[in-house]
C-alpha positions in Angstrom: 4.7 41.3 -78.1 4.3 39.2 -81.2 2.1 36.6 -79.4 -1.0 38.9 -79.0 -0.8 39.8 -82.7 -0.8 36.1 -83.6 -3.8 35.4 -81.4 -6.0 38.0 -83.1 -6.3 36.2 -86.4 -6.9 32.9 -84.6 -9.6 34.5 -82.5 -11.2 35.9 -85.6 -11.2 32.5 -87.4 -12.8 30.9 -84.3 -15.5 33.5 -84.1 -16.3 33.3 -87.7 -16.7 29.5 -87.4 -19.3 29.8 -84.7 -22.3 30.7 -86.9 -21.4 27.8 -89.2 -21.3 25.4 -86.3 -24.6 26.7 -85.0 -26.2 26.3 -88.4 -25.1 22.6 -88.5 -26.8 22.1 -85.1 -30.2 23.0 -86.6 -30.2 19.6 -88.3 -30.4 17.7 -85.1 -34.0 16.9 -84.1 -35.6 19.2 -81.6 -38.0 17.3 -79.3 -41.0 19.1 -77.9 -42.6 16.4 -75.9 -46.4 16.4 -75.4 -47.3 17.6 -71.9 -48.8 16.8 -69.4 -47.7 13.2 -69.5 -51.4 12.1 -68.9 -52.1 13.4 -72.5 -49.4 11.2 -74.0 -50.0 8.1 -76.2 -50.3 4.8 -74.2 -49.1 2.0 -76.6 -51.1 -0.6 -74.6 -54.3 1.3 -75.4 -53.8 1.7 -79.2 -56.8 0.0 -80.9 -56.5 1.5 -84.4 -53.7 2.9 -86.5 -53.0 4.2 -90.1 -49.8 4.7 -92.0 -50.4 8.0 -93.9 -47.0 8.1 -95.6 -43.4 7.0 -95.0 -43.0 9.6 -92.2 -46.5 9.9 -90.7 -48.6 7.5 -88.6 -51.9 8.2 -86.8 -53.2 6.1 -83.9 -56.3 6.0 -81.8 -56.1 4.9 -78.2 -59.6 4.8 -76.8 -61.2 8.3 -77.3 -57.8 10.0 -77.9 -56.2 10.4 -81.4 -52.6 11.2 -82.2 -50.4 12.0 -85.2 -46.9 10.6 -85.0 -44.1 12.1 -87.1 -41.0 10.1 -87.7 -37.5 11.4 -88.1 -36.8 9.5 -91.3 -38.6 7.7 -94.1 -39.8 4.2 -93.1 -41.1 2.6 -96.3 -41.9 -0.8 -94.9 -44.0 0.5 -92.0 -47.3 -1.3 -91.6 -46.4 -4.5 -93.5 -48.0 -7.5 -91.9 -50.9 -5.5 -90.5 -49.1 -4.7 -87.3 -47.3 -1.8 -85.7 -45.3 -1.8 -82.5 -45.2 1.5 -80.5 -42.2 1.5 -78.2 -41.7 4.2 -75.5 -38.2 5.1 -74.4 -36.4 3.2 -71.7 -36.9 6.0 -69.1 -40.7 5.8 -69.5 -40.7 2.0 -69.5 -38.6 2.0 -66.3 -41.0 4.5 -64.6 -43.8 2.1 -65.3 -45.7 4.6 -67.4 -45.0 3.3 -70.9 -46.3 6.5 -72.4 -45.0 8.0 -75.6 -44.8 11.8 -75.6 -42.5 12.5 -78.6 -39.3 12.1 -76.6 -35.9 10.8 -77.7 -35.6 7.0 -77.8 -39.3 6.3 -78.9 -39.9 4.2 -81.9 -42.5 2.7 -84.2 -41.8 -0.6 -85.9 -43.5 -3.4 -87.9 -42.5 -6.7 -89.5 -39.7 -6.1 -92.1 -39.1 -2.6 -90.9 -36.4 -1.8 -88.3 -37.6 0.6 -85.6 -38.3 4.1 -86.8 -37.4 7.0 -84.5 -40.2 9.2 -83.4 -39.8 13.0 -84.0 -43.0 14.2 -82.5 -46.4 13.2 -81.2 -49.4 15.5 -81.1 -53.1 15.0 -80.2 -55.6 15.6 -83.0 -59.4 15.7 -83.1 -61.7 13.1 -84.7 -62.2 15.1 -87.9 -58.5 15.4 -88.5 -58.0 11.7 -87.7 -60.8 10.7 -90.1 -59.4 13.0 -92.9 -55.9 11.7 -92.5 -57.1 8.1 -92.2 -58.9 8.4 -95.6 -55.5 9.1 -97.2 -53.7 6.2 -95.6 -51.7 3.5 -97.4 -52.0 0.9 -94.7 -54.1 0.4 -91.6 -54.9 -2.0 -88.8 -56.2 -2.7 -85.4 -54.4 -4.0 -82.3 -55.7 -7.1 -80.6 
């Protein structure tokens, strides 16, 4: 009969720890990929890019324009006038090579290890031009 009485405090402690554990999970990045995939950034079509700040890059791929948010600060991004946009392995294996803001996607440049992508969203020309005017570094892809 003493066993159930001992379990009650243990159950209470476990239940009170759940909100704390859930709050800690909020810090993990939540990916909301761009859909449909046909709207995603195609790295092979990027012909212009700008580094806005240490966590934001914009890119133009033909008539489409994108804002790319990074998970962490990347202070060396854009050095050497080149950026490499890398899709995740699943999209590479599928032959699409699209970047939609999914786990495993990165942006890198000379002297900067790959920076994990948090999100990618389409923007219009006016937004692209306004952000581009505030950029620290820019370049074009060959």
